[in-house]
C-alpha positions as CSV (number, residue, x, y, z in Angstrom):
1,M,-8.9,-39.1,-0.1
2,A,-5.8,-36.7,0.3
3,S,-3.6,-37.4,3.2
4,R,-2.7,-34.5,5.5
5,S,0.9,-33.3,5.8
6,A,2.7,-34.1,9.1
7,D,4.5,-30.8,8.3
8,P,3.6,-28.5,11.4
9,R,3.6,-25.5,8.8
10,D,0.6,-26.9,7.2
11,S,-1.5,-27.1,10.5
12,R,-4.8,-24.9,10.5
13,E,-3.1,-22.2,12.5
14,S,-0.2,-22.2,10.0
15,R,-2.3,-22.4,6.8
16,T,-4.6,-19.5,7.9
17,G,-1.8,-17.4,9.4
18,S,-1.3,-16.1,13.0
19,R,-4.5,-15.1,14.8
20,T,-2.6,-12.9,17.3
21,E,-1.9,-9.2,16.8
22,S,1.0,-7.3,17.6
23,R,1.3,-4.5,20.3
24,N,0.4,-1.9,17.7
25,G,-2.9,-3.6,16.6
26,S,-1.6,-4.9,13.3
27,P,-1.7,-8.6,12.6
28,S,1.3,-10.6,13.8
29,L,2.8,-12.6,10.8
30,D,4.7,-15.7,11.0
31,T,7.8,-16.5,8.8
32,V,5.7,-18.5,6.2
33,S,3.4,-15.5,5.7
34,L,6.3,-13.1,5.3
35,A,8.0,-15.7,2.7
36,I,4.5,-15.5,0.7
37,I,4.5,-11.7,0.9
38,E,8.0,-11.7,-0.4
39,Q,7.1,-14.1,-3.2
40,L,4.2,-11.9,-4.3
41,Q,6.5,-8.7,-4.2
42,Q,8.8,-10.3,-6.7
43,D,5.8,-11.2,-8.9
44,G,2.3,-10.5,-8.1
45,R,1.1,-12.9,-10.7
46,R,3.2,-15.7,-9.3
47,P,1.0,-19.1,-9.2
48,Y,0.0,-20.4,-5.9
49,A,1.6,-23.8,-6.7
50,A,5.1,-22.0,-7.3
51,I,4.7,-20.0,-4.1
52,G,3.8,-23.1,-2.2
53,K,6.8,-25.0,-3.6
54,A,9.1,-22.0,-2.5
55,V,7.4,-21.9,1.1
56,G,6.8,-25.5,1.8
57,L,2.9,-25.4,1.7
58,S,0.3,-26.8,-0.5
59,E,-1.4,-24.6,-3.4
60,A,-4.7,-24.6,-1.1
61,A,-2.8,-23.5,2.1
62,V,-1.1,-20.6,0.1
63,R,-4.5,-19.6,-1.5
64,Q,-6.1,-19.4,2.2
65,R,-3.1,-17.4,3.6
66,V,-3.2,-15.0,0.7
67,Q,-6.9,-14.4,1.1
68,K,-6.4,-13.9,4.8
69,L,-3.6,-11.4,4.3
70,L,-5.9,-9.5,1.7
71,D,-8.8,-9.6,4.1
72,Q,-6.6,-8.3,7.0
73,G,-5.4,-5.2,4.9
74,V,-1.8,-6.7,5.3
75,M,-1.2,-6.4,1.6
76,Q,-2.9,-5.7,-1.9
77,I,-2.2,-7.3,-5.1
78,V,-2.5,-4.6,-7.9
79,A,-1.2,-3.7,-11.2
80,V,1.4,-0.8,-10.8
81,T,1.3,1.3,-14.0
82,D,3.6,4.2,-15.2
83,P,1.0,7.1,-15.0
84,L,2.6,8.6,-18.1
85,T,1.4,5.7,-20.3
86,V,-2.1,5.8,-19.0
87,G,-2.8,9.4,-19.7
88,F,-1.7,11.0,-16.5
89,R,1.0,13.6,-17.3
90,R,1.7,15.3,-14.2
91,Q,2.5,14.0,-10.8
92,A,3.6,16.0,-7.6
93,M,4.3,15.8,-4.1
94,V,2.4,18.3,-1.9
95,G,3.6,19.3,1.5
96,I,0.8,20.5,3.6
97,N,0.7,22.5,6.9
98,V,-2.4,22.4,9.1
99,E,-3.9,24.2,11.8
100,G,-5.5,22.0,14.7
101,D,-6.3,18.2,14.1
102,L,-4.5,16.6,11.2
103,E,-7.1,13.8,11.0
104,P,-10.0,15.6,9.4
105,V,-7.7,17.0,6.7
106,A,-6.0,13.6,6.1
107,D,-9.4,11.9,5.6
108,A,-10.6,14.6,3.2
109,L,-7.3,14.1,1.2
110,T,-7.8,10.3,1.2
111,A,-11.2,10.7,-0.3
112,M,-9.8,12.5,-3.5
113,P,-9.1,10.3,-6.5
114,E,-6.1,12.2,-7.8
115,V,-4.5,11.5,-4.2
116,E,-2.4,8.4,-4.3
117,Y,-1.0,8.4,-0.7
118,V,-1.2,10.6,2.6
119,V,1.6,10.6,5.2
120,M,1.3,12.2,8.5
121,T,5.0,13.4,9.1
122,A,7.0,15.1,11.7
123,G,9.2,18.0,10.3
124,S,8.6,20.8,7.9
125,F,5.1,19.5,6.7
126,D,2.4,18.0,8.6
127,L,1.3,16.1,5.9
128,L,2.8,14.7,2.5
129,V,0.6,13.8,-0.3
130,E,1.2,12.5,-4.0
131,V,-1.1,13.6,-6.4
132,V,-1.6,12.0,-10.0
133,C,-3.2,14.4,-12.5
134,E,-3.8,14.6,-16.2
135,D,-1.9,17.7,-16.8
136,D,-0.9,21.0,-15.2
137,D,-4.5,22.5,-15.4
138,H,-5.7,19.6,-13.5
139,L,-3.0,19.6,-11.0
140,L,-3.7,23.4,-10.4
141,D,-7.4,22.7,-9.9
142,V,-6.5,20.0,-7.3
143,I,-4.1,22.1,-5.4
144,N,-5.7,25.5,-5.6
145,K,-9.6,24.7,-5.6
146,R,-9.7,21.4,-3.6
147,I,-6.7,20.9,-1.2
148,R,-6.3,24.5,-0.1
149,A,-9.8,25.0,0.2
150,L,-9.9,22.3,2.9
151,P,-10.7,23.7,6.3
152,G,-7.5,23.6,8.5
153,V,-5.2,23.9,5.6
154,R,-2.7,26.7,6.4
155,S,-0.2,26.4,3.6
156,T,1.0,24.2,0.8
157,E,4.4,23.6,-1.2
158,S,4.3,21.6,-4.4
159,F,7.1,19.5,-5.7
160,V,6.3,18.6,-9.4
161,Y,7.9,15.6,-10.8
162,L,10.0,16.0,-13.7
163,K,11.0,12.4,-14.2
164,L,10.3,9.3,-12.3
165,K,13.6,7.5,-11.9
166,K,12.7,4.5,-9.5
167,Q,9.3,3.2,-8.2
168,T,9.5,-0.1,-6.5
169,Y,7.6,-2.2,-3.8
170,M,10.3,-4.6,-3.3
171,W,11.3,-3.7,0.4
172,G,10.8,-7.2,1.5
173,T,9.7,-8.2,4.9
174,R,11.2,-8.0,8.5
């Protein structure tokens, strides 16, 4: 029979992460969960045993915490590709101005498979979206026939990527 650690970080509450929420409704994360996230930002394939050593938890406790973070939507573990190497030759940022409520337009954009992310902004545009397309014809179709056709879209401005110099997800935690 395995003995339980006397380390308070290995308690049930600590193993599964904090059960409280912050004022904005997002999960409140303790320092150990933040350290696990940082470990995975450095290497999403890092073994749970190695993460456990780095943060002072057992492999099983790390596995439980990671699953909880995934279930809560705090993080995702994905393979990040260079779109050019997998057949997507055109990327663009599209600034969109909307008449009326932004939410229905943002929801419709979110449903489009070519749209990588949707951001509601303050400034010159109401929404910024990144699109990844196979080629210029595909990009034209997405912007002209799908984005501009959405009810509420007043105008768009496209910023076609010529070269991607940096793409990272290593901003750490606070």
